[in-house]
C-alpha positions in Angstrom: 0.0 0.0 0.0 1.4 3.4 -1.0 0.4 6.6 0.9 1.6 10.1 0.7 1.8 12.4 3.7 2.2 16.1 4.0 5.2 17.2 6.1 6.3 20.4 7.7 9.5 21.6 9.3 12.0 19.7 7.2 14.8 22.2 7.1 17.3 20.8 4.6 17.6 18.3 1.8 20.3 16.4 3.7 17.9 15.8 6.6 15.2 14.6 4.1 17.7 12.1 2.6 18.6 10.8 6.1 14.9 10.4 6.9 14.3 8.5 3.7 17.2 6.2 4.3 16.3 5.3 7.9 12.5 4.9 7.2 13.3 2.7 4.2 15.1 0.2 6.5 12.0 -0.3 8.8 10.5 -3.7 8.8 7.5 -3.8 6.3 8.6 -0.8 4.3 9.1 -1.5 0.6 10.2 2.1 -0.2 10.2 5.6 1.2 10.6 8.9 -0.7 10.9 12.3 1.0 10.5 15.4 -1.2 12.1 18.3 0.6 10.8 20.9 -1.8 7.2 19.8 -1.7 7.4 18.8 2.0 5.8 15.4 1.2 6.7 11.8 2.2 5.5 8.7 0.2 5.7 5.4 2.0 5.1 2.1 0.2 4.6 -0.6 2.9 2.6 -3.6 4.0 -1.0 -2.4 4.6 -1.3 -4.2 7.9 1.9 -2.6 9.3 1.4 0.9 7.8 0.0 2.6 10.9 2.9 1.4 13.1 5.4 2.4 10.4 4.0 5.9 10.2 4.4 6.3 14.0 8.0 5.1 13.8 8.7 7.3 10.8 7.4 10.3 12.8 9.9 9.5 15.6 12.7 9.1 13.1 11.9 12.5 11.5 11.9 14.1 15.0 15.3 12.5 15.8 16.9 13.8 12.6 15.2 17.3 12.6 13.4 18.3 15.8 11.0 20.6 13.9 9.9 18.0 11.3 6.4 16.5 11.5 4.3 14.1 9.5 0.9 15.6 9.2 -2.2 13.5 9.0 -3.7 13.3 5.6 
């Protein structure tokens, strides 16, 4: 299942790349793409694990950039 989420507070492209790499390694994630310019994140993951993955992704984003948030769609 592929879902796109609006983000806010991502301050640099390097941070976005770090987020993308760490989230891509989570169990159940097929791919993750963070678009710094559009402030969007697309996650392709197992449907039954998606909710937990988004929670973990939010924590990863906060760890990398304390201002970054994944907004509910």
